[in-house]
Predicted model as a PDB file, atoms N, CA, C, CB and O in Angstrom, pLDDT in the B-factor column:
MODEL        1                                                                  
ATOM      1  N   GLU A   1      -7.313   7.574  13.479  1.00 55.00           N  
ATOM      2  CA  GLU A   1      -8.625   8.128  13.243  1.00 55.00           C  
ATOM      3  C   GLU A   1      -8.703   9.611  13.589  1.00 55.00           C  
ATOM      4  CB  GLU A   1      -9.645   7.365  14.031  1.00 55.00           C  
ATOM      5  O   GLU A   1      -9.221  10.409  12.808  1.00 55.00           O  
ATOM      6  N   LYS A   2      -8.191   9.975  14.750  1.00 66.00           N  
ATOM      7  CA  LYS A   2      -8.338  11.361  15.196  1.00 66.00           C  
ATOM      8  C   LYS A   2      -7.004  12.088  15.137  1.00 66.00           C  
ATOM      9  CB  LYS A   2      -8.907  11.413  16.621  1.00 66.00           C  
ATOM     10  O   LYS A   2      -6.034  11.690  15.783  1.00 66.00           O  
ATOM     11  N   GLY A   3      -6.969  13.143  14.365  1.00 65.00           N  
ATOM     12  CA  GLY A   3      -5.788  13.985  14.322  1.00 65.00           C  
ATOM     13  C   GLY A   3      -4.623  13.402  13.541  1.00 65.00           C  
ATOM     14  O   GLY A   3      -3.511  13.923  13.622  1.00 65.00           O  
ATOM     15  N   TYR A   4      -4.845  12.352  12.800  1.00 69.00           N  
ATOM     16  CA  TYR A   4      -3.773  11.745  12.023  1.00 69.00           C  
ATOM     17  C   TYR A   4      -3.957  12.144  10.578  1.00 69.00           C  
ATOM     18  CB  TYR A   4      -3.756  10.198  12.178  1.00 69.00           C  
ATOM     19  O   TYR A   4      -4.939  11.753   9.947  1.00 69.00           O  
ATOM     20  N   SER A   5      -3.036  12.911  10.047  1.00 77.00           N  
ATOM     21  CA  SER A   5      -3.230  13.532   8.739  1.00 77.00           C  
ATOM     22  C   SER A   5      -2.745  12.694   7.557  1.00 77.00           C  
ATOM     23  CB  SER A   5      -2.536  14.841   8.716  1.00 77.00           C  
ATOM     24  O   SER A   5      -2.817  13.157   6.419  1.00 77.00           O  
ATOM     25  N   HIS A   6      -2.264  11.502   7.785  1.00 81.00           N  
ATOM     26  CA  HIS A   6      -1.728  10.691   6.691  1.00 81.00           C  
ATOM     27  C   HIS A   6      -2.839  10.012   5.894  1.00 81.00           C  
ATOM     28  CB  HIS A   6      -0.767   9.640   7.236  1.00 81.00           C  
ATOM     29  O   HIS A   6      -3.924   9.751   6.414  1.00 81.00           O  
ATOM     30  N   GLN A   7      -2.553   9.736   4.643  1.00 86.00           N  
ATOM     31  CA  GLN A   7      -3.467   9.032   3.746  1.00 86.00           C  
ATOM     32  C   GLN A   7      -2.899   7.641   3.506  1.00 86.00           C  
ATOM     33  CB  GLN A   7      -3.665   9.809   2.392  1.00 86.00           C  
ATOM     34  O   GLN A   7      -1.728   7.507   3.151  1.00 86.00           O  
ATOM     35  N   MET A   8      -3.704   6.612   3.691  1.00 89.00           N  
ATOM     36  CA  MET A   8      -3.252   5.259   3.403  1.00 89.00           C  
ATOM     37  C   MET A   8      -3.566   4.930   1.951  1.00 89.00           C  
ATOM     38  CB  MET A   8      -3.914   4.233   4.360  1.00 89.00           C  
ATOM     39  O   MET A   8      -4.687   5.123   1.479  1.00 89.00           O  
ATOM     40  N   ILE A   9      -2.551   4.428   1.256  1.00 90.00           N  
ATOM     41  CA  ILE A   9      -2.702   4.041  -0.144  1.00 90.00           C  
ATOM     42  C   ILE A   9      -2.305   2.577  -0.255  1.00 90.00           C  
ATOM     43  CB  ILE A   9      -1.833   4.946  -1.097  1.00 90.00           C  
ATOM     44  O   ILE A   9      -1.215   2.182   0.159  1.00 90.00           O  
ATOM     45  N   MET A  10      -3.193   1.786  -0.815  1.00 89.00           N  
ATOM     46  CA  MET A  10      -2.937   0.368  -1.005  1.00 89.00           C  
ATOM     47  C   MET A  10      -2.635   0.135  -2.481  1.00 89.00           C  
ATOM     48  CB  MET A  10      -4.149  -0.499  -0.530  1.00 89.00           C  
ATOM     49  O   MET A  10      -3.414   0.524  -3.352  1.00 89.00           O  
ATOM     50  N   VAL A  11      -1.501  -0.502  -2.754  1.00 88.00           N  
ATOM     51  CA  VAL A  11      -1.078  -0.749  -4.133  1.00 88.00           C  
ATOM     52  C   VAL A  11      -0.827  -2.238  -4.305  1.00 88.00           C  
ATOM     53  CB  VAL A  11       0.198   0.075  -4.493  1.00 88.00           C  
ATOM     54  O   VAL A  11      -0.172  -2.860  -3.468  1.00 88.00           O  
ATOM     55  N   GLY A  12      -1.337  -2.805  -5.371  1.00 83.00           N  
ATOM     56  CA  GLY A  12      -1.071  -4.206  -5.652  1.00 83.00           C  
ATOM     57  C   GLY A  12      -2.206  -4.853  -6.411  1.00 83.00           C  
ATOM     58  O   GLY A  12      -3.175  -4.202  -6.802  1.00 83.00           O  
ATOM     59  N   LYS A  13      -2.063  -6.140  -6.607  1.00 84.00           N  
ATOM     60  CA  LYS A  13      -3.079  -6.899  -7.327  1.00 84.00           C  
ATOM     61  C   LYS A  13      -4.174  -7.341  -6.363  1.00 84.00           C  
ATOM     62  CB  LYS A  13      -2.452  -8.123  -8.035  1.00 84.00           C  
ATOM     63  O   LYS A  13      -3.942  -7.504  -5.165  1.00 84.00           O  
ATOM     64  N   LYS A  14      -5.368  -7.530  -6.910  1.00 86.00           N  
ATOM     65  CA  LYS A  14      -6.471  -8.053  -6.104  1.00 86.00           C  
ATOM     66  C   LYS A  14      -6.221  -9.544  -5.888  1.00 86.00           C  
ATOM     67  CB  LYS A  14      -7.868  -7.801  -6.799  1.00 86.00           C  
ATOM     68  O   LYS A  14      -6.269 -10.342  -6.824  1.00 86.00           O  
ATOM     69  N   GLY A  15      -5.956  -9.893  -4.651  1.00 83.00           N  
ATOM     70  CA  GLY A  15      -5.716 -11.296  -4.325  1.00 83.00           C  
ATOM     71  C   GLY A  15      -6.960 -11.952  -3.744  1.00 83.00           C  
ATOM     72  O   GLY A  15      -8.056 -11.394  -3.785  1.00 83.00           O  
ATOM     73  N   ALA A  16      -6.766 -13.135  -3.208  1.00 85.00           N  
ATOM     74  CA  ALA A  16      -7.876 -13.921  -2.662  1.00 85.00           C  
ATOM     75  C   ALA A  16      -8.570 -13.232  -1.500  1.00 85.00           C  
ATOM     76  CB  ALA A  16      -7.380 -15.272  -2.216  1.00 85.00           C  
ATOM     77  O   ALA A  16      -9.770 -13.423  -1.302  1.00 85.00           O  
ATOM     78  N   SER A  17      -7.849 -12.440  -0.734  1.00 84.00           N  
ATOM     79  CA  SER A  17      -8.435 -11.792   0.449  1.00 84.00           C  
ATOM     80  C   SER A  17      -8.925 -10.374   0.181  1.00 84.00           C  
ATOM     81  CB  SER A  17      -7.422 -11.761   1.566  1.00 84.00           C  
ATOM     82  O   SER A  17      -9.297  -9.662   1.115  1.00 84.00           O  
ATOM     83  N   TYR A  18      -8.931  -9.952  -1.095  1.00 87.00           N  
ATOM     84  CA  TYR A  18      -9.311  -8.574  -1.394  1.00 87.00           C  
ATOM     85  C   TYR A  18     -10.729  -8.240  -0.951  1.00 87.00           C  
ATOM     86  CB  TYR A  18      -9.175  -8.316  -2.867  1.00 87.00           C  
ATOM     87  O   TYR A  18     -10.950  -7.185  -0.358  1.00 87.00           O  
ATOM     88  N   SER A  19     -11.689  -9.110  -1.223  1.00 91.00           N  
ATOM     89  CA  SER A  19     -13.084  -8.794  -0.860  1.00 91.00           C  
ATOM     90  C   SER A  19     -13.231  -8.639   0.641  1.00 91.00           C  
ATOM     91  CB  SER A  19     -14.040  -9.889  -1.367  1.00 91.00           C  
ATOM     92  O   SER A  19     -14.012  -7.808   1.104  1.00 91.00           O  
ATOM     93  N   GLU A  20     -12.485  -9.432   1.412  1.00 92.00           N  
ATOM     94  CA  GLU A  20     -12.521  -9.306   2.871  1.00 92.00           C  
ATOM     95  C   GLU A  20     -11.933  -7.960   3.313  1.00 92.00           C  
ATOM     96  CB  GLU A  20     -11.748 -10.472   3.533  1.00 92.00           C  
ATOM     97  O   GLU A  20     -12.480  -7.300   4.197  1.00 92.00           O  
ATOM     98  N   MET A  21     -10.820  -7.559   2.696  1.00 89.00           N  
ATOM     99  CA  MET A  21     -10.214  -6.259   3.030  1.00 89.00           C  
ATOM    100  C   MET A  21     -11.130  -5.120   2.633  1.00 89.00           C  
ATOM    101  CB  MET A  21      -8.853  -6.099   2.338  1.00 89.00           C  
ATOM    102  O   MET A  21     -11.274  -4.145   3.372  1.00 89.00           O  
ATOM    103  N   GLU A  22     -11.757  -5.239   1.454  1.00 91.00           N  
ATOM    104  CA  GLU A  22     -12.667  -4.196   0.986  1.00 91.00           C  
ATOM    105  C   GLU A  22     -13.841  -4.031   1.952  1.00 91.00           C  
ATOM    106  CB  GLU A  22     -13.181  -4.527  -0.428  1.00 91.00           C  
ATOM    107  O   GLU A  22     -14.236  -2.907   2.262  1.00 91.00           O  
ATOM    108  N   SER A  23     -14.390  -5.130   2.422  1.00 94.00           N  
ATOM    109  CA  SER A  23     -15.488  -5.080   3.388  1.00 94.00           C  
ATOM    110  C   SER A  23     -15.040  -4.435   4.690  1.00 94.00           C  
ATOM    111  CB  SER A  23     -16.027  -6.485   3.659  1.00 94.00           C  
ATOM    112  O   SER A  23     -15.770  -3.629   5.267  1.00 94.00           O  
ATOM    113  N   TYR A  24     -13.845  -4.785   5.155  1.00 92.00           N  
ATOM    114  CA  TYR A  24     -13.316  -4.212   6.396  1.00 92.00           C  
ATOM    115  C   TYR A  24     -13.149  -2.700   6.271  1.00 92.00           C  
ATOM    116  CB  TYR A  24     -11.969  -4.863   6.758  1.00 92.00           C  
ATOM    117  O   TYR A  24     -13.501  -1.950   7.181  1.00 92.00           O  
ATOM    118  N   ILE A  25     -12.612  -2.262   5.138  1.00 90.00           N  
ATOM    119  CA  ILE A  25     -12.407  -0.830   4.900  1.00 90.00           C  
ATOM    120  C   ILE A  25     -13.745  -0.095   4.900  1.00 90.00           C  
ATOM    121  CB  ILE A  25     -11.669  -0.601   3.560  1.00 90.00           C  
ATOM    122  O   ILE A  25     -13.877   0.957   5.525  1.00 90.00           O  
ATOM    123  N   LYS A  26     -14.732  -0.644   4.205  1.00 93.00           N  
ATOM    124  CA  LYS A  26     -16.047  -0.003   4.129  1.00 93.00           C  
ATOM    125  C   LYS A  26     -16.768  -0.022   5.474  1.00 93.00           C  
ATOM    126  CB  LYS A  26     -16.905  -0.690   3.076  1.00 93.00           C  
ATOM    127  O   LYS A  26     -17.326   0.994   5.889  1.00 93.00           O  
ATOM    128  N   ASN A  27     -16.762  -1.168   6.159  1.00 95.00           N  
ATOM    129  CA  ASN A  27     -17.465  -1.302   7.436  1.00 95.00           C  
ATOM    130  C   ASN A  27     -16.892  -0.395   8.518  1.00 95.00           C  
ATOM    131  CB  ASN A  27     -17.416  -2.738   7.903  1.00 95.00           C  
ATOM    132  O   ASN A  27     -17.617   0.054   9.405  1.00 95.00           O  
ATOM    133  N   ASN A  28     -15.591  -0.126   8.444  1.00 90.00           N  
ATOM    134  CA  ASN A  28     -14.940   0.718   9.444  1.00 90.00           C  
ATOM    135  C   ASN A  28     -14.751   2.148   8.966  1.00 90.00           C  
ATOM    136  CB  ASN A  28     -13.604   0.133   9.822  1.00 90.00           C  
ATOM    137  O   ASN A  28     -14.114   2.956   9.642  1.00 90.00           O  
ATOM    138  N   LYS A  29     -15.309   2.461   7.794  1.00 87.00           N  
ATOM    139  CA  LYS A  29     -15.258   3.806   7.218  1.00 87.00           C  
ATOM    140  C   LYS A  29     -13.836   4.361   7.191  1.00 87.00           C  
ATOM    141  CB  LYS A  29     -16.164   4.746   8.004  1.00 87.00           C  
ATOM    142  O   LYS A  29     -13.589   5.503   7.578  1.00 87.00           O  
ATOM    143  N   LEU A  30     -12.912   3.527   6.727  1.00 86.00           N  
ATOM    144  CA  LEU A  30     -11.515   3.940   6.638  1.00 86.00           C  
ATOM    145  C   LEU A  30     -11.280   4.697   5.343  1.00 86.00           C  
ATOM    146  CB  LEU A  30     -10.577   2.723   6.729  1.00 86.00           C  
ATOM    147  O   LEU A  30     -11.917   4.422   4.326  1.00 86.00           O  
ATOM    148  N   ASN A  31     -10.379   5.635   5.386  1.00 86.00           N  
ATOM    149  CA  ASN A  31     -10.032   6.432   4.217  1.00 86.00           C  
ATOM    150  C   ASN A  31      -8.800   5.816   3.555  1.00 86.00           C  
ATOM    151  CB  ASN A  31      -9.773   7.924   4.608  1.00 86.00           C  
ATOM    152  O   ASN A  31      -7.667   6.209   3.836  1.00 86.00           O  
ATOM    153  N   VAL A  32      -9.039   4.851   2.679  1.00 90.00           N  
ATOM    154  CA  VAL A  32      -7.962   4.141   1.998  1.00 90.00           C  
ATOM    155  C   VAL A  32      -8.182   4.246   0.495  1.00 90.00           C  
ATOM    156  CB  VAL A  32      -7.895   2.651   2.449  1.00 90.00           C  
ATOM    157  O   VAL A  32      -9.273   3.971  -0.005  1.00 90.00           O  
ATOM    158  N   LYS A  33      -7.141   4.644  -0.215  1.00 91.00           N  
ATOM    159  CA  LYS A  33      -7.204   4.675  -1.678  1.00 91.00           C  
ATOM    160  C   LYS A  33      -6.511   3.410  -2.186  1.00 91.00           C  
ATOM    161  CB  LYS A  33      -6.527   5.986  -2.269  1.00 91.00           C  
ATOM    162  O   LYS A  33      -5.431   3.054  -1.714  1.00 91.00           O  
ATOM    163  N   CYS A  34      -7.137   2.738  -3.148  1.00 90.00           N  
ATOM    164  CA  CYS A  34      -6.589   1.495  -3.696  1.00 90.00           C  
ATOM    165  C   CYS A  34      -6.222   1.676  -5.168  1.00 90.00           C  
ATOM    166  CB  CYS A  34      -7.600   0.339  -3.536  1.00 90.00           C  
ATOM    167  O   CYS A  34      -7.010   2.193  -5.959  1.00 90.00           O  
ATOM    168  N   PHE A  35      -5.023   1.246  -5.515  1.00 89.00           N  
ATOM    169  CA  PHE A  35      -4.551   1.279  -6.895  1.00 89.00           C  
ATOM    170  C   PHE A  35      -4.083  -0.123  -7.265  1.00 89.00           C  
ATOM    171  CB  PHE A  35      -3.402   2.330  -7.084  1.00 89.00           C  
ATOM    172  O   PHE A  35      -3.302  -0.731  -6.533  1.00 89.00           O  
ATOM    173  N   PHE A  36      -4.556  -0.639  -8.398  1.00 88.00           N  
ATOM    174  CA  PHE A  36      -4.246  -2.012  -8.770  1.00 88.00           C  
ATOM    175  C   PHE A  36      -3.322  -2.123  -9.964  1.00 88.00           C  
ATOM    176  CB  PHE A  36      -5.502  -2.747  -9.055  1.00 88.00           C  
ATOM    177  O   PHE A  36      -2.795  -3.203 -10.234  1.00 88.00           O  
ATOM    178  N   SER A  37      -3.115  -1.053 -10.674  1.00 86.00           N  
ATOM    179  CA  SER A  37      -2.214  -1.076 -11.814  1.00 86.00           C  
ATOM    180  C   SER A  37      -1.528   0.284 -11.909  1.00 86.00           C  
ATOM    181  CB  SER A  37      -2.978  -1.419 -13.133  1.00 86.00           C  
ATOM    182  O   SER A  37      -2.125   1.261 -12.359  1.00 86.00           O  
ATOM    183  N   ILE A  38      -0.289   0.332 -11.487  1.00 87.00           N  
ATOM    184  CA  ILE A  38       0.443   1.592 -11.457  1.00 87.00           C  
ATOM    185  C   ILE A  38       1.727   1.442 -12.281  1.00 87.00           C  
ATOM    186  CB  ILE A  38       0.768   2.015  -9.987  1.00 87.00           C  
ATOM    187  O   ILE A  38       2.474   0.482 -12.089  1.00 87.00           O  
ATOM    188  N   PRO A  39       1.987   2.377 -13.191  1.00 88.00           N  
ATOM    189  CA  PRO A  39       3.257   2.341 -13.928  1.00 88.00           C  
ATOM    190  C   PRO A  39       4.444   2.476 -12.970  1.00 88.00           C  
ATOM    191  CB  PRO A  39       3.299   3.468 -14.990  1.00 88.00           C  
ATOM    192  O   PRO A  39       4.338   3.119 -11.926  1.00 88.00           O  
ATOM    193  N   VAL A  40       5.558   1.872 -13.329  1.00 82.00           N  
ATOM    194  CA  VAL A  40       6.742   1.853 -12.468  1.00 82.00           C  
ATOM    195  C   VAL A  40       7.163   3.257 -12.045  1.00 82.00           C  
ATOM    196  CB  VAL A  40       7.896   1.164 -13.182  1.00 82.00           C  
ATOM    197  O   VAL A  40       7.509   3.469 -10.883  1.00 82.00           O  
ATOM    198  N   ASN A  41       7.138   4.221 -12.970  1.00 83.00           N  
ATOM    199  CA  ASN A  41       7.544   5.587 -12.633  1.00 83.00           C  
ATOM    200  C   ASN A  41       6.625   6.205 -11.589  1.00 83.00           C  
ATOM    201  CB  ASN A  41       7.562   6.456 -13.884  1.00 83.00           C  
ATOM    202  O   ASN A  41       7.082   6.938 -10.711  1.00 83.00           O  
ATOM    203  N   ASP A  42       5.332   5.914 -11.679  1.00 88.00           N  
ATOM    204  CA  ASP A  42       4.391   6.448 -10.698  1.00 88.00           C  
ATOM    205  C   ASP A  42       4.572   5.785  -9.337  1.00 88.00           C  
ATOM    206  CB  ASP A  42       2.957   6.260 -11.183  1.00 88.00           C  
ATOM    207  O   ASP A  42       4.406   6.429  -8.300  1.00 88.00           O  
ATOM    208  N   LEU A  43       4.909   4.508  -9.341  1.00 88.00           N  
ATOM    209  CA  LEU A  43       5.146   3.804  -8.091  1.00 88.00           C  
ATOM    210  C   LEU A  43       6.356   4.405  -7.374  1.00 88.00           C  
ATOM    211  CB  LEU A  43       5.359   2.295  -8.349  1.00 88.00           C  
ATOM    212  O   LEU A  43       6.327   4.597  -6.158  1.00 88.00           O  
ATOM    213  N   ALA A  44       7.402   4.698  -8.115  1.00 88.00           N  
ATOM    214  CA  ALA A  44       8.591   5.332  -7.532  1.00 88.00           C  
ATOM    215  C   ALA A  44       8.231   6.681  -6.930  1.00 88.00           C  
ATOM    216  CB  ALA A  44       9.697   5.502  -8.595  1.00 88.00           C  
ATOM    217  O   ALA A  44       8.755   7.051  -5.879  1.00 88.00           O  
ATOM    218  N   CYS A  45       7.348   7.414  -7.581  1.00 90.00           N  
ATOM    219  CA  CYS A  45       6.888   8.714  -7.085  1.00 90.00           C  
ATOM    220  C   CYS A  45       6.120   8.543  -5.778  1.00 90.00           C  
ATOM    221  CB  CYS A  45       6.001   9.417  -8.139  1.00 90.00           C  
ATOM    222  O   CYS A  45       6.345   9.287  -4.824  1.00 90.00           O  
ATOM    223  N   LEU A  46       5.216   7.566  -5.730  1.00 90.00           N  
ATOM    224  CA  LEU A  46       4.458   7.297  -4.504  1.00 90.00           C  
ATOM    225  C   LEU A  46       5.389   6.933  -3.352  1.00 90.00           C  
ATOM    226  CB  LEU A  46       3.444   6.166  -4.738  1.00 90.00           C  
ATOM    227  O   LEU A  46       5.237   7.431  -2.236  1.00 90.00           O  
ATOM    228  N   LEU A  47       6.352   6.062  -3.633  1.00 91.00           N  
ATOM    229  CA  LEU A  47       7.273   5.625  -2.585  1.00 91.00           C  
ATOM    230  C   LEU A  47       8.145   6.768  -2.080  1.00 91.00           C  
ATOM    231  CB  LEU A  47       8.152   4.498  -3.098  1.00 91.00           C  
ATOM    232  O   LEU A  47       8.420   6.851  -0.883  1.00 91.00           O  
ATOM    233  N   SER A  48       8.580   7.647  -2.975  1.00 92.00           N  
ATOM    234  CA  SER A  48       9.452   8.743  -2.551  1.00 92.00           C  
ATOM    235  C   SER A  48       8.715   9.749  -1.680  1.00 92.00           C  
ATOM    236  CB  SER A  48      10.038   9.447  -3.763  1.00 92.00           C  
ATOM    237  O   SER A  48       9.341  10.464  -0.897  1.00 92.00           O  
ATOM    238  N   GLY A  49       7.381   9.816  -1.805  1.00 90.00           N  
ATOM    239  CA  GLY A  49       6.607  10.732  -0.981  1.00 90.00           C  
ATOM    240  C   GLY A  49       5.978  10.083   0.234  1.00 90.00           C  
ATOM    241  O   GLY A  49       5.281  10.742   1.005  1.00 90.00           O  
ATOM    242  N   ALA A  50       6.222   8.784   0.408  1.00 91.00           N  
ATOM    243  CA  ALA A  50       5.593   8.048   1.508  1.00 91.00           C  
ATOM    244  C   ALA A  50       6.336   8.248   2.821  1.00 91.00           C  
ATOM    245  CB  ALA A  50       5.527   6.564   1.177  1.00 91.00           C  
ATOM    246  O   ALA A  50       7.553   8.427   2.844  1.00 91.00           O  
ATOM    247  N   THR A  51       5.588   8.216   3.898  1.00 90.00           N  
ATOM    248  CA  THR A  51       6.173   8.268   5.238  1.00 90.00           C  
ATOM    249  C   THR A  51       6.697   6.896   5.627  1.00 90.00           C  
ATOM    250  CB  THR A  51       5.138   8.762   6.272  1.00 90.00           C  
ATOM    251  O   THR A  51       7.755   6.779   6.246  1.00 90.00           O  
ATOM    252  N   CYS A  52       5.953   5.857   5.261  1.00 90.00           N  
ATOM    253  CA  CYS A  52       6.391   4.496   5.563  1.00 90.00           C  
ATOM    254  C   CYS A  52       5.755   3.523   4.582  1.00 90.00           C  
ATOM    255  CB  CYS A  52       6.035   4.111   7.018  1.00 90.00           C  
ATOM    256  O   CYS A  52       4.815   3.864   3.864  1.00 90.00           O  
ATOM    257  N   LEU A  53       6.283   2.310   4.566  1.00 90.00           N  
ATOM    258  CA  LEU A  53       5.762   1.230   3.752  1.00 90.00           C  
ATOM    259  C   LEU A  53       5.344   0.113   4.691  1.00 90.00           C  
ATOM    260  CB  LEU A  53       6.813   0.737   2.704  1.00 90.00           C  
ATOM    261  O   LEU A  53       6.101  -0.283   5.577  1.00 90.00           O  
ATOM    262  N   ILE A  54       4.131  -0.392   4.492  1.00 88.00           N  
ATOM    263  CA  ILE A  54       3.685  -1.570   5.227  1.00 88.00           C  
ATOM    264  C   ILE A  54       3.583  -2.672   4.192  1.00 88.00           C  
ATOM    265  CB  ILE A  54       2.304  -1.331   5.989  1.00 88.00           C  
ATOM    266  O   ILE A  54       2.832  -2.562   3.223  1.00 88.00           O  
ATOM    267  N   TYR A  55       4.334  -3.724   4.402  1.00 86.00           N  
ATOM    268  CA  TYR A  55       4.417  -4.790   3.401  1.00 86.00           C  
ATOM    269  C   TYR A  55       4.040  -6.127   4.023  1.00 86.00           C  
ATOM    270  CB  TYR A  55       5.835  -4.862   2.794  1.00 86.00           C  
ATOM    271  O   TYR A  55       4.913  -6.880   4.454  1.00 86.00           O  
ATOM    272  N   PRO A  56       2.736  -6.428   4.074  1.00 79.00           N  
ATOM    273  CA  PRO A  56       2.341  -7.736   4.613  1.00 79.00           C  
ATOM    274  C   PRO A  56       2.694  -8.835   3.617  1.00 79.00           C  
ATOM    275  CB  PRO A  56       0.820  -7.767   4.934  1.00 79.00           C  
ATOM    276  O   PRO A  56       2.395  -8.718   2.428  1.00 79.00           O  
ATOM    277  N   SER A  57       3.312  -9.873   4.083  1.00 75.00           N  
ATOM    278  CA  SER A  57       3.719 -10.964   3.214  1.00 75.00           C  
ATOM    279  C   SER A  57       3.005 -12.242   3.627  1.00 75.00           C  
ATOM    280  CB  SER A  57       5.247 -11.157   3.253  1.00 75.00           C  
ATOM    281  O   SER A  57       3.025 -12.632   4.795  1.00 75.00           O  
ATOM    282  N   PHE A  58       2.380 -12.879   2.661  1.00 72.00           N  
ATOM    283  CA  PHE A  58       1.650 -14.106   2.934  1.00 72.00           C  
ATOM    284  C   PHE A  58       2.418 -15.349   2.484  1.00 72.00           C  
ATOM    285  CB  PHE A  58       0.300 -14.062   2.254  1.00 72.00           C  
ATOM    286  O   PHE A  58       1.967 -16.473   2.706  1.00 72.00           O  
ATOM    287  N   HIS A  59       3.565 -15.153   1.858  1.00 72.00           N  
ATOM    288  CA  HIS A  59       4.423 -16.263   1.467  1.00 72.00           C  
ATOM    289  C   HIS A  59       5.855 -15.762   1.340  1.00 72.00           C  
ATOM    290  CB  HIS A  59       3.941 -16.901   0.136  1.00 72.00           C  
ATOM    291  O   HIS A  59       6.094 -14.560   1.226  1.00 72.00           O  
ATOM    292  N   GLU A  60       6.794 -16.682   1.361  1.00 73.00           N  
ATOM    293  CA  GLU A  60       8.202 -16.319   1.296  1.00 73.00           C  
ATOM    294  C   GLU A  60       8.527 -15.660  -0.043  1.00 73.00           C  
ATOM    295  CB  GLU A  60       9.084 -17.556   1.510  1.00 73.00           C  
ATOM    296  O   GLU A  60       7.957 -16.007  -1.077  1.00 73.00           O  
ATOM    297  N   GLY A  61       9.429 -14.731  -0.005  1.00 75.00           N  
ATOM    298  CA  GLY A  61       9.867 -14.052  -1.216  1.00 75.00           C  
ATOM    299  C   GLY A  61      11.046 -13.166  -0.881  1.00 75.00           C  
ATOM    300  O   GLY A  61      11.444 -13.062   0.279  1.00 75.00           O  
ATOM    301  N   PHE A  62      11.597 -12.537  -1.876  1.00 80.00           N  
ATOM    302  CA  PHE A  62      12.769 -11.689  -1.667  1.00 80.00           C  
ATOM    303  C   PHE A  62      12.416 -10.372  -0.993  1.00 80.00           C  
ATOM    304  CB  PHE A  62      13.453 -11.416  -2.987  1.00 80.00           C  
ATOM    305  O   PHE A  62      13.240  -9.824  -0.261  1.00 80.00           O  
ATOM    306  N   GLY A  63      11.225  -9.852  -1.217  1.00 80.00           N  
ATOM    307  CA  GLY A  63      10.839  -8.581  -0.605  1.00 80.00           C  
ATOM    308  C   GLY A  63      11.305  -7.377  -1.405  1.00 80.00           C  
ATOM    309  O   GLY A  63      11.696  -6.362  -0.828  1.00 80.00           O  
ATOM    310  N   LEU A  64      11.265  -7.478  -2.721  1.00 86.00           N  
ATOM    311  CA  LEU A  64      11.710  -6.391  -3.583  1.00 86.00           C  
ATOM    312  C   LEU A  64      11.035  -5.057  -3.278  1.00 86.00           C  
ATOM    313  CB  LEU A  64      11.466  -6.755  -5.011  1.00 86.00           C  
ATOM    314  O   LEU A  64      11.717  -4.034  -3.325  1.00 86.00           O  
ATOM    315  N   PRO A  65       9.729  -5.000  -2.967  1.00 85.00           N  
ATOM    316  CA  PRO A  65       9.117  -3.710  -2.638  1.00 85.00           C  
ATOM    317  C   PRO A  65       9.798  -3.000  -1.461  1.00 85.00           C  
ATOM    318  CB  PRO A  65       7.653  -3.911  -2.322  1.00 85.00           C  
ATOM    319  O   PRO A  65       9.831  -1.770  -1.415  1.00 85.00           O  
ATOM    320  N   ILE A  66      10.331  -3.758  -0.528  1.00 88.00           N  
ATOM    321  CA  ILE A  66      11.039  -3.148   0.604  1.00 88.00           C  
ATOM    322  C   ILE A  66      12.313  -2.468   0.119  1.00 88.00           C  
ATOM    323  CB  ILE A  66      11.373  -4.209   1.682  1.00 88.00           C  
ATOM    324  O   ILE A  66      12.612  -1.343   0.517  1.00 88.00           O  
ATOM    325  N   VAL A  67      13.061  -3.152  -0.739  1.00 90.00           N  
ATOM    326  CA  VAL A  67      14.297  -2.590  -1.308  1.00 90.00           C  
ATOM    327  C   VAL A  67      13.963  -1.361  -2.163  1.00 90.00           C  
ATOM    328  CB  VAL A  67      15.053  -3.661  -2.164  1.00 90.00           C  
ATOM    329  O   VAL A  67      14.656  -0.345  -2.094  1.00 90.00           O  
ATOM    330  N   GLU A  68      12.896  -1.459  -2.968  1.00 89.00           N  
ATOM    331  CA  GLU A  68      12.493  -0.327  -3.816  1.00 89.00           C  
ATOM    332  C   GLU A  68      12.106   0.876  -2.971  1.00 89.00           C  
ATOM    333  CB  GLU A  68      11.322  -0.724  -4.726  1.00 89.00           C  
ATOM    334  O   GLU A  68      12.446   2.007  -3.320  1.00 89.00           O  
ATOM    335  N   SER A  69      11.410   0.657  -1.881  1.00 91.00           N  
ATOM    336  CA  SER A  69      11.001   1.791  -1.035  1.00 91.00           C  
ATOM    337  C   SER A  69      12.212   2.430  -0.373  1.00 91.00           C  
ATOM    338  CB  SER A  69       9.992   1.335   0.039  1.00 91.00           C  
ATOM    339  O   SER A  69      12.279   3.652  -0.242  1.00 91.00           O  
ATOM    340  N   MET A  70      13.166   1.610   0.042  1.00 92.00           N  
ATOM    341  CA  MET A  70      14.387   2.165   0.653  1.00 92.00           C  
ATOM    342  C   MET A  70      15.156   3.003  -0.381  1.00 92.00           C  
ATOM    343  CB  MET A  70      15.299   1.019   1.211  1.00 92.00           C  
ATOM    344  O   MET A  70      15.666   4.075  -0.054  1.00 92.00           O  
ATOM    345  N   ALA A  71      15.236   2.522  -1.607  1.00 92.00           N  
ATOM    346  CA  ALA A  71      15.930   3.236  -2.675  1.00 92.00           C  
ATOM    347  C   ALA A  71      15.243   4.567  -2.992  1.00 92.00           C  
ATOM    348  CB  ALA A  71      16.000   2.367  -3.934  1.00 92.00           C  
ATOM    349  O   ALA A  71      15.889   5.528  -3.410  1.00 92.00           O  
ATOM    350  N   ALA A  72      13.908   4.607  -2.785  1.00 90.00           N  
ATOM    351  CA  ALA A  72      13.158   5.830  -3.048  1.00 90.00           C  
ATOM    352  C   ALA A  72      13.168   6.788  -1.856  1.00 90.00           C  
ATOM    353  CB  ALA A  72      11.730   5.486  -3.416  1.00 90.00           C  
ATOM    354  O   ALA A  72      12.606   7.881  -1.931  1.00 90.00           O  
ATOM    355  N   GLY A  73      13.801   6.382  -0.766  1.00 91.00           N  
ATOM    356  CA  GLY A  73      13.896   7.268   0.394  1.00 91.00           C  
ATOM    357  C   GLY A  73      12.787   7.098   1.411  1.00 91.00           C  
ATOM    358  O   GLY A  73      12.627   7.929   2.305  1.00 91.00           O  
ATOM    359  N   CYS A  74      12.026   6.037   1.284  1.00 90.00           N  
ATOM    360  CA  CYS A  74      10.946   5.772   2.237  1.00 90.00           C  
ATOM    361  C   CYS A  74      11.488   4.988   3.408  1.00 90.00           C  
ATOM    362  CB  CYS A  74       9.785   5.007   1.568  1.00 90.00           C  
ATOM    363  O   CYS A  74      10.741   4.659   4.330  1.00 90.00           O  
TER     364      CYS A  74                                                      
ENDMDL                                                                          
END                                                                             
């Protein structure tokens, strides 16, 4: 909140918990940009400029976004 210059960007599909997250973001006046449909080339651009990736997983999977972010230098 104070003195932290990073911008949080949320990328992905609107899932079952989206309305709850949206309410949390609004109620806490967080500065979060949400993108729900991003072309692959733009996603690679976002990842290459990112400081870190936060990848919450609600079910088992391979974790391809983690591999993609590492390949992009994140």
